[in-house]
Phi, psi and omega in degrees: 000136181284162181303314183298320179293322184290326173300317181291329174296314184290328177292318177297321180295318187289316185299303186290325177294314180290324181280343185261008174302152172306148183301315182303324180282324176299325182296328179281354182257109177077182184260148175294147181252111180242125179208129180067040180062015180248144172255127175296132180301136187304320183292324176290321179300316180288332170300318180290318175302320177294315178304316180293322173297321182286348183056043184287125182292148179288139182303322183285357169271359178259156168303142187304314171311316180288326184290326173294323172295315181296322185284326178296318179299315182296317183295320183297331185293330192248004190278142169269182178214064184286136184284143169229161185290332182201141173234121184230128173272143187208177172249140182228110179052039175079014178244148170291144185208161179223126184258126175253125183243112180283163183298331179296335190244031176284163175087179181291161180108182183251142191228152170306136185224135169257127167271113190248137178240128185283155171278185177127025172071014185070358187247323188241172177097158177191195181292323183285325183299329188238020173299319183296309177300325174298317179302309187287323176302313185295311186295314183283323175280338187069034181233151177283141182233128179245112183259140178240140184259082182292164177292144183253153167277158357280356180302324184225108189265172177308131014257032188303311183302316180299311180300326178293311184298320182285327177294325182290323179293316176301321179296320180296321176303317190277338185237029180305320178304323178300330182247010177066039186259139175270102187296346178275347179235061184248137174234150167247141183197170183175175178239138172064239178304321175300320176296326177296313184293324184289321178300320183287320176291329171292325174295320175294321181303317182291324179290330180261004179072032186263156183291133180198126189255339188201142167249129178243100189248113181255118189025065182287150168272127191234349186209107176299345176277337175023076167259086190227164177283328185294323178293325182280331175288319185240020182282004174213137167096001183231045177076290181279121189246160171307320176304320183291315179298323178298310180302315184293326182290314181299324183282316188274314181224052189281348187271354186269138178281167179302319178300311183292336176292348177279355179304125187296347176287341178250321191228089174308333181307333185257012178294147168296108179253054178290171189305322190285322180290308185299327177290341184259344183301137180292152173303154187240122167250110186236121181243148179231170178251141183294326184253039185245134171303330181277358188303309188295314184292325174298317182287329174298322178295314182299318181289325180295318176303312186298320185289332177276000174102005182278143178285121184225135171243118185248132182225124173256122169276092198291335188258017184247170182243164170302137183095359183304335183301323183285339192271049184283345183241013178223132180073174181261313192297316181292318178297320178301323176297318182290324173298321176299313176302320183296319177293328175289324175297317181295315179294325179290339181251008185296000000 
């Protein structure tokens, strides 16, 4: 075993051992973190403490190629490995993609399907970084999950990721039989930047009258201007930082003025929600994390949709941080949150 792999094995052992301790023991290690009347989950608090002890450099402080490698390594430390009946790599609209088939949805025919876009600030992430949550969503929800590897910034700036997401959705409508998808039970979803892409894709679907049954928006970015209290409260020390958010903006849309950042393809919060569009928008399950800089903009978007007459269920996981979707193999509380999301997905496509 190489030195780096041995180090990673030790880190994984320490992380999973610490976050797997009984809750009563975890509560006795260190002090609780309370902010904005919320208390951070003890297992998440210990993950963050272990990261500080290990002196892990922030991804946004590294050159982007190195940051991508570091983020992939960090994600692997907290990833689960839930079994599914089949995992198939394929091409979707010229992009690498991966289809997850749960045991409940094996065989011929058409099945409820989630088109999934990964997070990572439009700069990081790929099929591997979100393999674990896609597996868990597929197995727990009993739906097929089609994950797409869209183009990343700074190599490809706005609106490249948006255009890729929309192309993947159109491909799925045209090739549903190839992946066993039922277009009457189709969801788009994603986390963070992926939630942004899913929301923008759903808006286009509504504008064009295309089929969509559900939006699964997991702590989505919805407003590129982001002047929020949650950003001021949680922009440092809770995994997603102001520095990371600034880097994502510099890489994906550096050329845009404030007015141009209101483009709904980038900021769904400013979309025209007239009666016709709102009447066609797919129902929404939108969840946020209590200790997340993006919390307030996600919840503001949910309220705006609801005011326009869209069916919305908003769920705040008060004790979680941004990125909990990826933490399916470490601790108990993040995984429990993802399982709850999967059950909402299952109900939304029933």
